[in-house]
C-alpha positions, 0 to 999 in steps of 0.5 A: 764505586760511587758515581759509576754508571755500571752496576756491580751486578753487571760486572759481578760481585766484588769485581771492579770496573775498568772504565773511568768514572766521574768528570774524567770519564766525561772529558775523556781524560785521566785525572792526571791530564789537566789543561788544553793541548797545543792543537786546541790552543793554536786553533783558539788563537787562530780563531781569535786572530781572525775575529780581531782582524775582521773587527779591525777592518770593519772599524777602519772601513766605518771610519773611512765611510764617516770621513767621506760622509762628512766631506760630502755633507760639508760640500753639499751644504756649501754649494747653495751658498757658493752658487749665490755668490756666483749669481751676485758676481754675474749680476752686479759685477759682470765677472765671468770667472772667480775663485774662493774658499767657503767653509774650508773648501776651495772652488773655482768657477767660470761662466760663458754667455749662451744667449743674450736677449733684450726683452720687451722695450718700448720703441720710444725708450730705445733711444733713451736706454740703449743698454736695455738692448741685450738686458737678459743673459743666459750663462753656462756656469761651471763650478769646480770644488777641490776633490769633487765632481764638476758641477755645470748649471745655467744661470739667468741674469739681467 
């Protein structure tokens, strides 16, 4: 019996060993039994399904996070430019509200006067320049982007 781990001396001369030998002995199966049992296939299928489901959820959540980050970045880069537009409209056009679209983002803003000051004007010039009496204005500005939190800030104009 080649490949048997038992020696002929242990069993006896001329006697045969009843234990299976070779690969079948290592696997615990007879030579006629080949392949996987139904339980093994079901367990492997369940594990594969769980791994595929987890990977799909991870992929979907990473795509959603990427979309949120892209939208946040787009609105974050638009905010300074929109604030410059508002500043220009407050200082030159004296408008107190407005709306527009910048980089595909809709926005609406409005401003309320918090305080007006005239600053220093020499007494001899007050009669010649009456418009300088309330020259400096401090505004409370509220800026609303579509789908973003409201931004409130103060703007100074003259």
